[in-house]
N, C-alpha and C positions, 0 to 999 in steps of 0.2 A: 598378344595371343590371338590366334585365328580360330574360327569356329567352322566346323564342317557339319552340314545338314544333309543327311542321306535318307533315302526311302527305297526299300525294295518294292517292286511292283510287277505284277504279271501283265504283260502286254500281249496283244494278239497280232501276229504277222498275217496280213491278209494275202492269201494266195489266189483267191478267186472271189467273186461276189458272195458266195455262200460257203466259202471254205477258208478257215484260218487255223493257225497253230499257236499254242502258248509260247511266249518268249520271256523268260525271266529277265528283268532289267533292274538297274540301280540308278536312281536319280541322285545327283550329288551337287551340292553348292558349297563353295568355300569363300569365306569372307576375305581371303587374300587374293581372290580372283572374282570380285563382286559383280562384274558385268556378265559373267558366263554361267551357264548351267552345263553339267556334264552328264551324259547318259552312257551307261555300259550295258551292252546286250550280250547275254550268254546264249550263243546260238549253236550249241553242241559242237564247239571246236575247242582246241587247246587254249586259245586266248580269246577273251571277249572283244567285241567290236565297240570302239569308243567314238562318241560324237560329242562335240562341244559347240555350243551356239549361244546367242544372246539370251539372257534371262528375259529381257524386254520382249523378244519375239514370242517366247512361251507365254508370258503374261498376257499379251495381246491375243494370242491364239486361243486362249481359254474362252474368250468372249466372241471372237469373230475370225473369219479366215484371214490369214496374213502370211507373209513371207513369199519369197520367190527365189529361184535358184536352187541351192542344195537342200534347204530346209523350208518346208511349208507346214503350217499348223492350222487346224480348224476344229471347231466343236460340231458334233452331230449326234444323232440318235440312231442306234443300231439295235434292232430287236428289243426295243423298249428300254434300252440302257443308254444313258448319256455317256458318250465317249469323246476323247480328244484324239484326233487323227494327226499323225506325224508322217509326212511324206519325205523320205530321205533319198537323196540322189548323189551318187559318187561315180568315179570312173569304173569302179568294180561292179556297179549295178544299182538298182533302185529298190526301195522297200516302202511299203505302206504299213504302218503300225497303228493300233488302237490301244488307248490306255483309259482306264476308268477316270472320267472327268473329276469326280469328287476327290480321288486320291491325289491327282496332280495338283488340283486347286488347293487342297489342304497343305501339301508340301510347299507349294509356292508361297502360301500365306506365312509359313514358318520362316522362309527366306526373307520375306518382306518385313517381318518383325525384327529380324536380325540386322538387315541393311535395307532401310526404307528406300523407295525409288527416289532418285535425286541425290542420295548420300553416298553413292558408290565411290566417288572420288575421295571423300573423306575416309572411307573404309580402307582404301589403298594406302593411305598414310603418306602419299608422295610429298605433300607440303612439309610434314614433319621430318621426313628423311632428307629433303633438300635443305631445310634449315640446319639440320645436324651437320650435313656435309659442309655448308658454308661457314659454320662456326669453327671448323677445324683449321 
């Protein structure tokens, strides 16, 4: 049986240094895909925008700047609020989003209780599946 851990969160899409708009988002973690986190952004279109990247990147980004390329994550303080910044880059454009740090950290903690760091391979169950195949 696989577990799904989800959390709705209101992020802010930064349009300019002093201007941002609310973007509803869903954080999702599945134990059958234990290395990844999934984010869906509801940006006033018919279909949400989906991003998938390493859980390890998000875990590191809560404490310090990390990532390069398509996804970068770092903690900061904006207007007296602790936020987690996510810079996303794709061929369709770039986005800078801010999420409440405590919300993301609490959700991540739930994923870590379900699948502790270093136990992702066991959560996949590949060894058991391989053994089953070899027994046939």
